[in-house]
LUMTI-423120 format. One line per field, with one value per residue: residue number from 1; z negated, x negated, y of N, C-alpha, C in turn. Coordinates in nm, 2 decimals, padded with zeros to 4 digits, m for minus. Each point is the difference from the previous one (the first is absolute). Layout:
BEGIN
nupa = NUM_...
n.zz = Z_...
n.xx = X_...
n.yy = Y_...
ca.zz = Z_...
ca.xx = X_...
ca.yy = Y_...
c.zz = Z_...
c.xx = X_...
c.yy = Y_...
//
This chain:
BEGIN
nupa = 1_2_3_4_5_6_7_8_9_10_11_12_13_14_15_16_17_18_19_20_21_22_23_24_25_26_27_28_29_30_31_32_33_34_35_36_37_38_39_40_41_42_43_44_45_46_47_48_49_50_51_52_53_54_55_56_57_58_59_60_61_62_63_64_65_66_67_68_69_70_71_72_73_74_75_76_77_78_79_80_81_82_83_84_85_86_87_88_89_90_91_92_93_94_95_96_97_98_99_100_101_102_103_104_105_106_107_108_109_110_111_112_113_114_115_116
n.zz = m10.81_00.02_00.07_00.09_00.00_00.00_00.07_00.10_00.02_00.09_00.11_00.03_00.04_00.10_m00.01_m00.13_00.01_00.08_m00.08_m00.10_00.06_00.03_m00.12_m00.04_00.08_m00.03_m00.13_00.02_00.06_m00.10_m00.09_00.09_m00.01_00.12_00.00_m00.12_m00.03_00.04_m00.01_00.03_m00.06_00.05_00.11_00.00_m00.05_00.09_00.10_m00.03_m00.01_00.11_00.06_m00.06_00.05_00.12_00.04_m00.10_00.03_00.13_m00.02_m00.08_00.08_00.10_m00.07_m00.04_00.12_00.04_m00.10_00.03_00.13_m00.02_m00.08_00.09_00.09_m00.07_m00.03_00.13_00.02_m00.09_00.05_00.12_m00.04_m00.05_00.11_00.07_m00.09_00.05_00.03_m00.06_m00.11_00.06_00.03_m00.12_m00.06_00.08_m00.03_m00.12_00.02_00.06_m00.10_m00.08_00.06_m00.01_m00.13_00.02_00.06_m00.07_m00.04_m00.01_m00.05_m00.07_m00.03_m00.02_m00.06_m00.05_00.00_m00.03
n.xx = m05.97_00.08_m00.10_00.07_00.01_00.12_00.00_m00.01_00.13_m00.05_00.06_m00.02_m00.12_00.05_m00.13_00.02_00.12_m00.06_m00.11_00.09_00.08_m00.11_m00.04_00.12_00.00_m00.13_00.04_00.11_m00.07_m00.09_00.10_00.05_m00.13_00.01_m00.11_m00.03_m00.04_m00.13_00.02_00.10_m00.06_m00.11_00.06_00.07_m00.11_m00.06_00.10_00.01_m00.13_m00.01_00.09_m00.06_m00.10_00.06_00.07_m00.06_m00.10_00.02_00.03_m00.11_m00.07_00.05_m00.02_m00.12_m00.03_00.05_m00.06_m00.11_00.02_00.02_m00.10_m00.06_00.06_m00.03_m00.12_00.00_00.05_m00.09_m00.09_00.05_00.00_m00.12_m00.03_00.06_m00.07_m00.07_m00.08_m00.03_00.01_00.10_00.04_m00.04_00.05_00.11_00.00_m00.03_00.10_00.08_m00.04_00.01_00.11_00.03_m00.04_00.07_00.06_00.10_00.02_m00.14_00.01_00.11_m00.07_m00.11_00.08_00.05_m00.13_00.00
n.yy = 02.37_m00.11_m00.05_00.06_m00.13_00.05_m00.11_00.09_m00.03_m00.08_00.04_m00.12_00.02_00.07_00.04_m00.01_00.06_00.09_00.01_00.00_00.09_00.07_m00.02_00.03_00.10_00.04_m00.02_00.06_00.09_00.00_m00.01_00.09_00.03_m00.03_m00.06_m00.06_00.12_m00.01_00.14_m00.09_m00.09_00.05_00.02_m00.11_m00.06_00.07_m00.03_m00.13_00.00_00.07_m00.08_m00.10_00.07_00.04_m00.11_m00.07_00.07_m00.01_m00.13_m00.01_00.07_m00.07_m00.10_00.06_00.03_m00.11_m00.06_00.08_m00.02_m00.13_00.01_00.06_m00.08_m00.10_00.05_00.02_m00.12_m00.05_00.08_m00.03_m00.13_00.02_00.06_m00.10_m00.07_00.10_m00.10_00.11_m00.07_m00.06_00.12_00.04_m00.11_00.00_00.13_m00.05_m00.09_00.09_00.08_m00.11_m00.03_00.13_m00.01_m00.12_00.10_m00.04_00.12_00.00_m00.13_00.04_00.11_m00.07_m00.09_00.11_00.03_m00.13
ca.zz = 00.09_00.08_00.14_00.08_00.10_00.08_00.15_00.08_00.11_00.14_00.11_00.06_00.13_00.12_00.06_m00.07_00.05_00.15_00.00_m00.04_00.11_00.11_m00.04_00.01_00.14_00.05_m00.05_00.07_00.14_00.00_m00.02_00.12_00.11_00.05_m00.10_m00.11_00.03_m00.08_m00.13_m00.06_m00.15_m00.05_00.02_m00.09_m00.14_m00.02_00.00_m00.12_m00.11_00.00_m00.03_m00.14_m00.08_00.01_m00.02_m00.14_m00.05_00.06_m00.05_m00.14_00.01_00.04_m00.11_m00.10_00.06_00.01_m00.13_m00.04_00.07_m00.06_m00.13_00.03_00.03_m00.12_m00.09_00.06_m00.01_m00.14_m00.04_00.05_m00.08_m00.13_00.03_00.02_m00.13_m00.09_m00.09_00.02_m00.05_00.10_00.12_m00.03_00.00_00.14_00.06_m00.03_00.08_00.13_00.00_m00.01_00.13_00.09_m00.02_00.06_00.14_00.07_00.08_00.11_00.09_00.06_00.11_00.11_00.07_00.07_00.12_00.09
ca.xx = 00.11_m00.05_m00.01_00.10_m00.07_00.10_m00.02_00.12_00.03_m00.02_00.01_m00.12_m00.03_00.05_m00.10_00.00_00.11_m00.02_m00.10_00.06_00.08_m00.09_m00.06_00.11_00.03_m00.11_00.01_00.11_m00.04_m00.10_00.07_00.07_m00.09_m00.01_m00.07_m00.06_m00.14_m00.10_m00.03_00.13_m00.01_m00.07_00.08_00.12_m00.04_m00.03_00.12_00.07_m00.07_00.03_00.14_00.02_m00.06_00.08_00.14_00.05_m00.02_00.11_00.13_00.01_00.02_00.14_00.09_m00.01_00.07_00.14_00.05_00.00_00.10_00.13_00.01_00.03_00.14_00.08_m00.01_00.07_00.14_00.04_m00.01_00.12_00.11_m00.01_00.04_00.15_00.05_m00.05_m00.10_m00.12_m00.11_m00.02_m00.05_m00.14_m00.07_m00.02_m00.09_m00.14_m00.04_m00.02_m00.12_m00.10_m00.01_m00.06_m00.15_m00.06_00.00_00.12_00.07_m00.08_00.02_00.13_00.00_m00.07_00.09_00.11_m00.06_m00.06
ca.yy = m00.04_m00.11_00.02_m00.07_m00.08_m00.07_00.02_00.02_m00.10_00.05_m00.09_m00.05_00.06_m00.06_m00.08_m00.13_m00.07_m00.03_m00.11_m00.13_m00.04_m00.05_m00.13_m00.10_m00.02_m00.07_m00.14_m00.07_m00.02_m00.10_m00.12_m00.04_m00.02_m00.14_m00.08_00.08_00.04_m00.08_00.06_00.02_m00.02_00.12_00.12_m00.02_00.02_00.14_00.08_m00.03_00.06_00.15_00.02_m00.03_00.11_00.12_m00.01_00.01_00.14_00.08_m00.04_00.05_00.14_00.04_m00.04_00.10_00.12_m00.03_00.01_00.14_00.08_m00.05_00.06_00.14_00.01_m00.03_00.11_00.12_m00.03_00.00_00.14_00.06_m00.05_00.07_00.14_00.00_m00.03_00.11_m00.07_00.07_m00.08_m00.11_00.07_00.03_m00.13_m00.04_00.10_m00.04_m00.12_00.05_00.07_m00.10_m00.06_00.10_00.01_m00.11_00.02_m00.06_00.10_00.02_m00.11_00.01_00.10_m00.05_m00.09_00.08_00.06_m00.10
c.zz = 00.08_00.15_00.08_00.11_00.09_00.15_00.07_00.09_00.13_00.10_00.05_00.13_00.11_00.07_m00.06_00.04_00.14_00.01_m00.04_00.11_00.12_m00.04_00.01_00.15_00.07_m00.04_00.08_00.15_00.00_m00.02_00.12_00.12_00.03_00.13_m00.10_00.04_m00.09_m00.14_m00.08_m00.15_m00.06_00.01_m00.09_m00.14_m00.03_m00.01_m00.13_m00.13_m00.01_m00.04_m00.15_m00.09_m00.01_m00.05_m00.14_m00.05_00.06_m00.05_m00.14_00.00_00.04_m00.10_m00.11_00.05_00.00_m00.14_m00.06_00.06_m00.05_m00.14_00.02_00.03_m00.12_m00.10_00.05_m00.02_m00.15_m00.05_00.04_m00.08_m00.14_00.01_00.00_m00.14_m00.11_m00.10_00.03_m00.04_00.10_00.13_m00.02_00.01_00.14_00.08_m00.03_00.08_00.14_00.01_00.00_00.14_00.11_m00.02_00.05_00.15_00.07_00.09_00.13_00.10_00.07_00.11_00.12_00.08_00.08_00.13_00.09_00.11
c.xx = m00.05_00.00_00.10_m00.08_00.10_m00.02_00.13_00.03_m00.02_00.03_m00.13_m00.03_00.06_m00.10_m00.01_00.12_m00.01_m00.10_00.06_00.09_m00.08_m00.06_00.11_00.03_m00.11_00.00_00.11_m00.04_m00.10_00.06_00.07_m00.09_00.00_m00.08_m00.06_m00.14_m00.09_m00.02_00.14_m00.01_m00.06_00.09_00.12_m00.04_m00.03_00.12_00.09_m00.06_00.04_00.15_00.02_m00.06_00.09_00.14_00.05_m00.01_00.11_00.13_00.03_00.02_00.14_00.10_00.00_00.08_00.15_00.06_00.01_00.11_00.14_00.02_00.03_00.14_00.09_m00.01_00.07_00.15_00.05_00.00_00.13_00.12_00.00_00.05_00.15_00.07_m00.04_m00.09_m00.13_m00.13_m00.03_m00.06_m00.15_m00.08_m00.02_m00.08_m00.14_m00.05_m00.03_m00.13_m00.12_m00.02_m00.05_m00.15_m00.07_00.00_00.12_00.07_m00.08_00.01_00.13_00.00_m00.08_00.08_00.10_m00.06_m00.06_00.09
c.yy = m00.11_00.03_m00.09_m00.08_m00.08_00.03_00.02_m00.11_00.07_m00.11_m00.05_00.07_m00.08_m00.09_m00.14_m00.09_m00.05_m00.12_m00.13_m00.05_m00.06_m00.14_m00.11_m00.03_m00.08_m00.15_m00.08_m00.02_m00.12_m00.14_m00.06_m00.03_m00.15_00.00_00.10_00.04_m00.07_00.05_00.02_00.00_00.12_00.12_m00.01_00.03_00.14_00.09_m00.03_00.06_00.14_00.02_m00.03_00.10_00.12_m00.01_00.01_00.14_00.09_m00.03_00.05_00.16_00.04_m00.05_00.10_00.13_m00.02_00.01_00.14_00.08_m00.04_00.07_00.15_00.03_m00.03_00.12_00.13_m00.02_00.01_00.15_00.07_m00.04_00.07_00.14_00.01_m00.02_00.11_m00.06_00.07_m00.08_m00.11_00.06_00.03_m00.13_m00.05_00.09_m00.03_m00.12_00.04_00.08_m00.10_m00.07_00.09_00.01_m00.12_00.01_m00.06_00.10_00.03_m00.11_00.00_00.11_m00.05_m00.10_00.07_00.06_m00.10_m00.03
//
């Protein structure tokens, strides 16, 4: 039997999101300083580097989560439609989709969002 190597979807740690927010805020504060500090270029470069390292990964993670949650709601709705039409095969098929999404951690993420 093949080993399941599928990774679960997870929300990024709040610390990572907070750090990105802090870097962006620090960069905006630095840009508005008048007169510019002597080490402006070094500080700006460092902050921009950190922002550019973190932001694409966080955006991609949230995009994947958003897509998975949307699929979960569609699958749930389609399963109900099949139930209302007495389409047992369709219910099973959509149920398998829901099970797959649950195994990816989508329902866990949705529960965490509800409690935030």
